C-alpha positions as CSV (number, residue, x, y, z in Angstrom):
1,M,-0.1,0.0,-0.1
2,S,1.2,3.5,-0.5
3,T,2.3,6.0,1.8
4,L,1.1,8.8,-0.4
5,A,-2.2,10.9,1.2
6,L,-5.5,9.6,0.1
7,H,-6.1,12.8,-1.8
8,S,-2.9,11.9,-4.5
9,R,-4.4,8.8,-4.8
10,V,-8.1,9.3,-5.3
11,A,-7.1,12.2,-8.0
12,E,-4.7,9.5,-9.8
13,Q,-8.5,7.3,-10.0
14,G,-9.9,10.3,-11.6
15,K,-7.4,10.9,-14.3
16,L,-7.5,7.0,-15.1
17,L,-11.3,7.6,-15.2
18,A,-10.6,10.5,-17.7
19,L,-8.0,8.7,-19.8
20,Q,-11.5,6.2,-20.5
21,G,-13.5,8.7,-21.2
22,E,-15.6,8.9,-17.8
23,H,-15.7,12.6,-17.2
24,P,-18.3,12.4,-14.7
25,E,-16.9,10.0,-12.8
26,A,-13.8,11.4,-12.9
27,L,-14.6,14.9,-12.4
28,R,-16.2,13.5,-8.7
29,H,-12.9,12.1,-8.1
30,Y,-10.9,15.4,-8.7
31,R,-13.8,17.2,-6.8
32,E,-13.0,15.0,-4.0
33,A,-9.3,14.7,-4.1
34,L,-9.3,18.9,-3.6
35,R,-11.9,18.7,-0.2
36,L,-9.1,16.0,0.8
37,A,-6.2,18.2,-0.2
38,S,-7.6,21.3,1.1
39,Q,-8.9,19.3,4.1
40,V,-5.0,18.2,5.1
41,G,-3.6,21.9,4.1
42,A,-1.9,20.2,1.1
43,P,0.4,23.1,-1.0
44,E,-0.9,25.6,-3.3
45,M,0.3,23.8,-6.4
46,V,-1.2,20.6,-5.7
47,L,-4.9,22.2,-5.3
48,R,-4.0,24.0,-8.5
49,H,-2.9,21.0,-10.3
50,Y,-6.5,19.0,-9.4
51,A,-8.1,22.2,-10.7
52,W,-6.7,22.0,-13.4
53,C,-7.5,18.2,-14.1
54,V,-11.6,19.4,-13.3
55,L,-11.2,22.3,-16.4
56,E,-9.4,19.4,-18.3
57,S,-12.4,16.8,-17.4
58,L,-15.0,19.5,-18.2
59,E,-13.8,20.9,-21.9
60,R,-12.8,17.3,-23.1
61,S,-16.7,16.8,-22.0
62,G,-17.9,19.6,-24.1
63,A,-18.9,21.6,-20.8
64,F,-17.0,24.7,-23.0
65,E,-19.4,27.2,-20.5
66,D,-18.3,25.9,-17.6
67,V,-14.5,26.2,-18.4
68,I,-15.2,29.9,-19.6
69,S,-17.4,30.3,-16.3
70,F,-13.9,28.9,-13.9
71,C,-11.3,30.6,-16.0
72,Q,-13.6,34.0,-15.6
73,R,-13.5,33.2,-11.8
74,V,-9.5,32.8,-11.9
75,E,-9.5,35.5,-13.6
76,A,-11.9,37.8,-11.0
77,H,-9.4,36.4,-8.3
78,Y,-6.6,37.8,-10.2
79,A,-8.0,41.2,-10.6
80,Q,-8.5,41.4,-6.8
81,Q,-5.0,39.6,-5.7
82,P,-2.7,40.5,-9.0
83,P,0.2,38.3,-10.0
84,S,3.0,39.1,-8.6
85,T,5.1,36.1,-9.5
86,E,6.0,34.5,-13.0
87,L,4.4,31.1,-11.9
88,A,0.7,33.2,-11.0
89,R,1.5,34.8,-14.6
90,L,1.8,32.1,-16.1
91,D,-0.9,30.4,-14.4
92,L,-3.0,33.2,-15.5
93,A,-2.1,33.3,-19.1
94,S,-3.2,29.7,-19.4
95,H,-6.2,30.0,-18.2
96,R,-6.6,32.6,-20.5
97,E,-5.6,30.3,-22.6
98,R,-8.1,27.5,-21.8
99,Q,-10.7,30.1,-21.9
100,G,-10.0,31.4,-25.6
101,L,-10.2,27.7,-26.8
102,A,-13.5,27.2,-25.5
103,L,-14.6,30.4,-26.6
104,L,-13.2,29.0,-30.2
105,K,-14.8,25.3,-29.7
106,L,-18.2,27.5,-29.3
107,Q,-17.5,29.7,-32.4
108,R,-17.3,32.6,-30.7
109,T,-14.0,33.6,-32.7
110,T,-13.8,37.2,-31.7
111,E,-13.7,36.7,-28.2
112,A,-11.7,33.6,-28.6
113,R,-9.3,35.3,-30.5
114,E,-9.0,38.7,-27.9
115,R,-8.4,36.1,-24.9
116,L,-5.7,34.1,-26.9
117,E,-4.1,37.5,-27.5
118,S,-3.9,38.5,-23.6
119,A,-2.7,35.3,-23.3
120,V,0.2,34.9,-25.1
121,A,0.9,38.9,-24.1
122,L,0.9,37.9,-20.4
123,A,2.9,34.9,-20.6
124,G,5.2,36.2,-23.3
125,P,6.7,35.0,-26.7
126,G,7.5,31.1,-27.1
127,R,5.6,30.1,-23.9
128,L,1.9,29.4,-25.3
129,P,2.6,27.6,-28.7
130,L,-0.6,26.3,-29.0
131,S,-2.0,29.9,-29.0
132,E,0.1,31.5,-31.0
133,R,-0.3,28.7,-33.9
134,V,-4.0,29.4,-33.4
135,L,-3.2,33.3,-33.1
136,S,-1.6,32.9,-36.8
137,W,-4.4,31.2,-38.6
138,L,-7.2,33.6,-36.7
139,R,-4.8,36.3,-37.7
140,G,-4.8,34.5,-41.8
141,G,-8.2,34.7,-41.8
142,L,-8.0,30.9,-41.7
143,H,-11.8,28.5,-40.0
144,V,-10.4,26.9,-37.2
145,D,-12.4,23.8,-36.6
146,V,-12.8,21.6,-33.5
147,R,-11.1,18.7,-35.0
148,R,-8.4,20.3,-36.1
149,L,-8.2,22.7,-32.5
150,A,-8.4,19.0,-31.3
151,L,-5.0,18.0,-33.0
152,E,-3.0,20.6,-32.8
153,Q,-3.6,19.9,-28.5
154,E,-2.5,16.7,-28.9
155,R,0.3,17.6,-30.8
156,H,1.2,20.6,-28.6
157,R,0.9,18.4,-25.2
158,Y,-1.7,20.5,-24.4
159,W,-3.1,18.1,-21.7
160,S,-1.7,17.4,-18.5
161,V,-3.6,14.1,-18.3
162,R,-1.9,11.9,-20.1
163,P,-1.7,8.2,-20.0
164,E,2.4,8.7,-19.8
165,A,1.3,11.3,-17.1
166,V,-0.6,8.7,-14.8
167,N,0.1,6.1,-12.1
168,P,-2.1,3.7,-12.2
169,S,-0.4,1.1,-9.6
170,I,-1.3,4.2,-6.8
171,A,-4.6,5.2,-8.0
172,L,-7.8,4.2,-5.4
173,P,-10.9,4.9,-6.1
174,I,-13.2,7.4,-3.8
175,P,-13.5,5.2,-0.6
176,P,-17.0,3.8,0.5
177,T,-17.0,5.6,3.6
178,V,-16.9,9.2,1.6
179,A,-20.7,10.2,1.4
180,P,-21.7,10.6,-3.0
181,R,-21.4,13.6,-4.2
């Protein structure tokens, strides 16, 4: 039995579920991992990682409005507490990128372009290559369809939940002692 914290093991199970396309159950595991991690005072980076996993499952399941809403809450947080470190600026830029791509998938091209431009400007050149690529297409007047965008997301390793980044040996379903949500 692993000595890893329960939240890590539950989150890993969520990742396995996400890789199988079972996003509603993956989301339940990620949210439980967030709750457990918060209870034990896990570092902020752990909480951010689990929140990022939530965003990925929302996006992969087509819940683009939820992704946009989540990213707007992140933006509001940073409006109250401006990013003071390079990591925080990249975090905000990454959320702007994710929001822009969700907007693009909803065919809200003008808003998507604005978000992606803002993301690239905040992150700096070369930090968000997927956004830079998509922006080059949009600036050239090209239509970016969802299929092409999905291919580029894979090519640019946009997703953090990938088979090679998941450790099935530590995964643990939500224990039965935890009430279903």
